[in-house]
C-alpha positions in Angstrom: 0.0 0.2 -0.1 1.3 3.3 -0.9 0.4 6.5 0.8 0.0 7.9 4.4 -3.3 9.2 5.1 -6.7 8.2 6.9 -7.4 6.4 3.1 -4.7 4.4 3.5 -5.0 3.6 7.3 -8.8 2.1 6.3 -7.8 0.1 3.4 -4.7 -1.1 5.0 -6.5 -2.2 8.0 -9.4 -3.9 6.0 -7.0 -5.8 3.6 -4.8 -6.8 6.6 -7.6 -9.0 7.5 -7.2 -11.2 4.3 -3.3 -10.7 3.6 0.0 -9.7 4.6 0.0 -5.8 4.2 3.3 -3.2 3.9 2.6 0.3 3.9 5.0 2.8 2.6 5.5 5.2 4.3 2.5 5.1 6.3 1.6 7.0 9.7 1.7 6.7 13.4 -1.5 4.8 13.6 -1.0 2.8 10.3 2.2 1.4 12.1 -0.2 -0.1 15.0 -2.0 -2.2 12.6 0.5 -3.1 9.8 4.1 -3.0 9.1 5.2 0.4 7.3 8.6 1.2 5.6 9.9 4.5 5.4 9.6 5.5 1.9 8.0 8.5 0.3 5.1 8.0 -2.6 7.5 10.0 -4.8 10.7 7.5 -4.0 9.6 5.3 -6.9 12.8 3.5 -7.2 12.7 2.7 -3.8 9.3 1.7 -4.0 10.2 -0.6 -6.8 12.9 -2.2 -5.2 10.6 -3.0 -2.1 8.4 -4.9 -4.1 11.0 -6.8 -5.8 13.2 -7.8 -2.4 9.3 -8.6 -0.6 7.8 -10.4 -3.6 4.8 -8.4 -3.7 1.8 -9.8 -5.0 -0.2 -6.4 -5.3 0.4 -2.9 -5.0 -2.5 -0.6 -4.1 -1.7 3.3 -4.7 -3.5 5.2 -2.3 -3.2 8.6 -3.4 -3.4 10.4 -6.9 -0.1 12.5 -6.9 2.0 8.9 -7.9 -0.3 7.9 -10.3 -0.8 11.2 -12.1 3.0 11.1 -12.6 3.3 7.5 -13.6 3.8 5.0 -10.6 1.4 2.3 -12.0 3.2 2.4 -15.5 6.6 2.2 -14.0 5.2 -1.0 -11.5 3.6 -2.4 -14.5 6.2 -2.5 -16.9 8.4 -4.2 -14.2 5.7 -6.9 -14.1 4.1 -6.0 -11.0 0.4 -6.2 -10.3 -0.9 -2.8 -9.6 -4.4 -1.4 -8.7 -4.2 2.1 -9.8 -4.7 3.8 -13.3 -2.0 4.7 -15.3 -0.5 8.0 -16.2 -3.2 8.7 -19.1 -6.3 7.4 -17.1 -5.0 9.5 -14.1 -5.6 12.4 -16.4 -9.4 12.6 -15.4 -8.0 13.7 -12.0 -4.9 15.4 -13.1 -6.8 18.3 -15.1 -10.2 18.8 -14.6 -10.3 20.8 -18.1 -9.7 17.2 -19.7 -11.9 15.5 -17.5 -14.7 17.9 -18.5 -13.8 17.4 -22.0 -14.1 13.5 -21.7 -17.4 13.9 -20.2 -18.4 16.1 -23.3 -17.2 13.6 -25.7 -18.6 10.7 -24.4 -22.1 12.0 -23.5 -22.0 12.2 -19.6 -24.3 14.0 -17.8 -22.7 17.2 -16.5 -23.0 20.8 -15.9 -22.5 23.5 -18.6 -18.8 24.6 -18.3 -15.7 26.5 -20.2 -12.2 25.8 -19.6 -9.7 29.0 -19.7 -5.9 29.1 -19.3 -6.3 33.2 -19.3 -8.2 35.1 -16.7 -10.0 37.8 -18.8 -12.2 34.8 -20.9 -12.7 33.0 -17.8 -14.5 36.3 -16.3 -16.4 37.4 -19.2 -18.1 33.6 -19.4 -18.4 33.9 -15.5 -20.3 37.4 -15.9 -22.3 35.7 -19.0 -23.3 32.9 -16.5 -24.4 34.9 -13.8 -26.1 37.5 -16.1 -28.2 34.5 -17.5 -29.4 33.9 -14.1 -27.0 30.8 -13.0 -24.3 30.9 -10.1 -20.8 29.8 -11.1 -18.3 27.6 -9.8 -14.7 28.1 -10.0 -12.5 25.4 -10.4 -8.9 25.0 -10.6 -7.8 22.1 -13.4 -4.7 21.2 -11.5 -4.9 18.6 -8.6 -4.9 21.3 -5.5 -5.7 18.0 -2.9 -9.5 18.7 -2.7 -9.5 22.5 -2.0 -9.4 23.8 -5.8 -13.0 24.3 -5.7 -15.0 27.6 -4.9 -18.8 27.6 -4.9 -19.7 30.9 -5.6 -23.1 32.7 -4.5 -22.8 35.7 -6.5 -20.5 37.3 -9.5 -17.9 38.8 -7.0 -17.0 35.6 -5.1 -16.6 34.3 -8.9 -14.1 36.9 -10.2 -12.5 36.9 -6.5 -12.0 33.2 -7.1 -10.6 33.4 -10.6 -8.0 36.2 -9.8 -7.3 34.2 -6.6 -6.1 30.9 -8.9 -5.1 32.5 -11.8 -3.3 35.9 -10.9 -2.4 35.3 -7.2 -1.4 31.6 -7.9 -2.7 30.4 -4.5 -3.0 26.8 -5.7 0.5 27.3 -7.9 0.2 25.5 -11.4 -2.9 23.8 -10.5 -4.5 27.2 -11.0 -3.0 28.0 -14.1 -6.1 26.7 -15.8 -9.4 27.0 -14.4 -12.8 25.3 -15.3 -16.0 27.3 -14.5 -19.2 25.9 -14.7 -22.7 26.2 -13.9 -23.7 25.5 -10.4 -26.3 22.7 -10.0 -28.8 22.2 -6.7 -29.3 19.3 -5.1 -27.8 16.9 -3.1 -24.0 15.1 -3.8 -23.1 11.4 -3.5 -19.6 9.6 -4.0 -19.9 6.2 -6.0 -16.7 4.5 -5.7 -16.1 1.4 -8.6 -13.3 -0.8 -8.8 -12.6 -1.2 -12.4 -10.4 -4.0 -14.5 -10.3 -2.3 -17.8 -13.2 -4.4 -19.3 -15.5 -5.3 -15.6 -16.5 -2.8 -12.6 -17.9 -2.9 -9.4 -19.3 -0.5 -7.3 -18.9 -0.3 -3.4 -21.7 1.3 -1.3 -22.5 4.6 -1.6 -21.5 7.2 1.1 -22.2 11.0 1.5 -19.6 13.5 2.0 -19.1 16.2 3.7 -17.0 18.9 2.2 -17.3 22.4 3.7 -15.2 22.9 6.9 -18.4 24.2 9.3 -21.4 22.8 10.5 -24.8 23.7 8.1 -22.3 23.1 5.2 -20.6 26.7 5.6 -17.2 27.5 5.6 -14.3 26.9 2.5 -14.4 23.6 0.8 -12.3 21.2 2.5 -10.8 17.5 1.5 -13.5 16.0 3.3 -14.9 16.8 7.1 -17.0 13.3 7.5 -19.3 10.9 5.7 -21.9 8.2 6.5 -23.2 5.0 4.6 -25.6 3.9 3.7 -27.6 7.0 2.0 -31.2 6.3 2.1 -31.9 8.9 -0.9 -29.9 7.1 -3.1 -31.7 3.8 -4.3 -30.2 0.9 -5.6 -31.7 2.3 -9.3 -30.0 5.5 -9.1 -26.8 3.5 -8.6 -27.4 1.5 -11.6 -28.3 4.6 -13.7 -25.4 6.4 -12.5 -23.2 3.1 -13.5 -24.8 3.2 -16.7 -24.8 7.1 -17.6 -21.3 8.0 -15.8 -19.1 5.2 -15.4 -19.5 2.7 -18.2 -19.2 5.6 -20.9 -15.9 7.0 -19.3 -14.5 3.4 -19.3 -15.6 2.9 -23.0 -14.4 6.5 -24.2 -10.8 5.2 -22.3 -10.7 2.0 -23.8 -11.6 3.6 -27.4 -8.4 6.1 -26.8 -6.7 3.1 -25.8 -6.3 3.3 -21.9 -6.9 0.2 -20.1 -8.3 1.9 -16.9 -7.3 -0.7 -13.6 -8.0 1.1 -10.6 -10.8 3.1 -8.4 -13.0 5.3 -10.5 -14.5 7.8 -7.8 -17.7 9.3 -9.6 -18.3 12.7 -7.6 -22.2 13.1 -8.1 -24.9 15.4 -7.9 -28.6 14.9 -7.9 -30.5 17.7 -9.6 -34.3 17.2 -10.0 -34.2 13.8 -9.8 -31.4 13.5 -12.5 -27.9 12.7 -11.9 -24.8 14.7 -13.0 -21.4 14.0 -13.0 -19.4 16.9 -11.2 -16.1 15.2 -11.3 -13.9 12.2 -11.5 -10.9 11.2 -9.2 -8.7 8.3 -9.9 -8.7 6.7 -6.7 -10.8 6.0 -3.6 -12.5 9.0 -1.8 -11.3 10.4 1.6 -12.8 10.2 3.7 -15.7 8.4 2.2 -13.2 5.3 1.9 -12.8 5.1 5.9 -16.8 4.7 5.9 -17.1 2.4 3.2 -14.3 0.0 4.7 -16.1 -0.5 7.9 -19.1 -2.1 5.8 -17.0 -4.0 3.9 -16.7 -8.0 5.3 -14.8 -9.4 3.1 -13.7 -10.1 -0.5 -11.7 -6.8 -1.1 -8.5 -7.9 -1.5 -9.9 -10.7 -4.3 -11.7 -7.9 -6.2 -8.6 -5.5 -6.0 -6.0 -8.3 -7.4 -8.9 -9.3 -10.3 -9.1 -5.3 -11.0 -5.0 -5.5 -11.2 -5.2 -8.3 -13.8 -7.6 -7.0 -15.9 -10.0 -9.8 -14.8 -13.7 -10.3 -14.0 -14.4 -8.9 -10.7 -15.6 -11.1 -8.0 -18.7 -9.1 -5.7 -17.6 -7.7 -2.3 -19.3 -9.1 0.7 -21.2 -5.9 2.5 -22.6 -5.4 5.7 -26.2 -4.2 6.4 -24.7 -2.0 9.4 -24.4 2.0 9.1 -21.3 3.6 9.3 -20.3 7.0 10.3 -16.8 8.8 10.1 -16.1 12.2 11.9 -12.9 13.9 10.8 -11.1 15.5 13.6 -8.7 18.8 12.0 -6.1 20.8 13.0 -7.5 24.3 14.1 -7.7 26.7 11.0 -7.7 24.2 8.5 -8.2 24.1 5.6 -6.2 27.5 5.8 -2.8 27.5 7.8 -3.0 25.4 10.9 0.0 24.4 13.6 1.5 21.1 13.2 3.3 18.9 16.1 0.6 19.4 18.5 -0.2 16.5 21.0 -2.8 14.3 20.3 -4.7 12.2 23.2 -6.5 9.0 22.0 -8.3 7.2 24.8 -7.3 3.9 25.1 -10.9 2.3 26.0 -12.5 2.7 22.8 -15.8 0.9 22.1 -15.8 -2.2 19.9 -17.6 -0.7 17.2 -15.2 2.1 17.0 -12.3 2.5 15.0 -9.8 5.6 14.8 -8.1 6.1 11.3 -5.1 8.0 11.7 -4.7 10.9 8.9 -2.2 13.1 9.7 -0.1 11.7 12.7 3.3 10.7 13.6 5.4 9.5 16.9 7.9 12.5 18.2 10.3 11.5 21.1 7.6 8.6 21.8 4.4 11.1 22.1 1.5 10.9 19.2 1.5 14.6 17.5 -0.5 15.9 14.6 1.3 16.1 11.1 -1.6 17.4 8.9 -4.8 19.5 8.4 -7.3 16.2 8.9 -5.8 14.3 12.0 -8.2 11.5 12.7 -11.3 9.9 11.5 -13.6 8.6 13.9 -15.4 5.9 12.5 -18.6 3.9 14.0 -20.9 1.4 13.1 -24.3 0.0 14.3 -27.4 -0.8 13.1 -28.6 2.7 12.5 -27.2 5.6 11.3 -28.2 7.7 15.0 -26.5 4.6 16.7 -23.3 5.0 14.8 -23.6 8.9 14.9 -23.9 8.7 18.5 -20.9 6.3 19.3 -18.7 8.2 16.9 -19.1 11.6 18.6 -18.9 10.3 22.0 -15.4 9.6 21.3 -14.8 12.8 19.2 -15.6 14.5 22.8 -12.4 12.1 24.5 -10.0 13.3 22.1 -7.6 15.6 23.3 -6.1 17.8 20.9 -5.1 21.7 21.3 -7.4 23.6 18.6 -9.0 20.7 17.1 -12.3 21.0 15.2 -14.7 19.0 14.1 -18.4 19.2 12.6 -21.0 18.5 14.8 -23.6 17.6 12.3 -22.3 14.8 10.2 -25.4 12.1 9.3 -27.3 14.4 11.4 -29.6 14.2 8.9 -29.8 12.0 6.0 -30.1 13.9 2.2 
């Protein structure tokens, strides 16, 4: 397993129930569950040597960055089975402009959009959109770690977002091209689909909370919590999304010579009863994965290995239980925040609660923070309300100066 966040902790924890797992580089919490090796996700040669010396049967790449720059291609060229798309497939996340162009070419329902590499045409497009009675969403085309999206309430906010990305370069090169798209109203859900090039299999739907503060206020983050199942998303809606959003993009990529093996994350908006694709990601969602893995009984390893080999994907066993994950974040996140803040975790956790570490490390034998999102408190129960109650009871026992978390995760299902 390549990675060091909460997503990788959840995947490693689940896969360790079926196989021996090694994580590079991992984090303090992951190291309590499985073996960790101190190799950066960017150390491709080191990762390749580790696979060779340890006779690794399967590599699962957690984060998007190494996929975007070609880690899966390198591993496959060396004859190693990899779960994660190659560089060409990873362009779906590496460039939002390219992703929207693929949606248009493949006939995938999505919001009206324009892609721009100069600020003035982007500003003109945003002004025209507002003049026609629609609000815009401004997206940095490159990878901005889930923070490069501004949902605008008026033209001033849209103009500020375009200038912040393209002139001030707050997201660096990720904002050199922006996508301006029409804001859709409705509710979102995340669909995580295991793909083998020919076959695909979707895991349970999760609902994500992107805004930093209760009531969906504040700036966008990488995700402040999730729950599953989502009562508003029926099996028919999932099948419809697979038919109109998942299958067409896989077919399009195949015609372009791209053998897509890995997770296709479809970010979907249901507006007036119709599902639209907001974005594609090329890896498991974070923190959706933490919640979804709590509902997986078994069969994940077989599914990922089959996908990596381009074979038909066997079904994964899913629990009927509900799961809720609440993210504990550093004070100031997603803006500036302190690191190396001591973190205290209760030792007597209930049996239905698992804490996934997203940004922790050991410093002088003490647990400290090392990122913006620090912990994911994940609980399961027979109902969402029970799971939610269990998660928040543990949240209130975490000791971490200036920490913040949303109090309304799964408070009312959409």
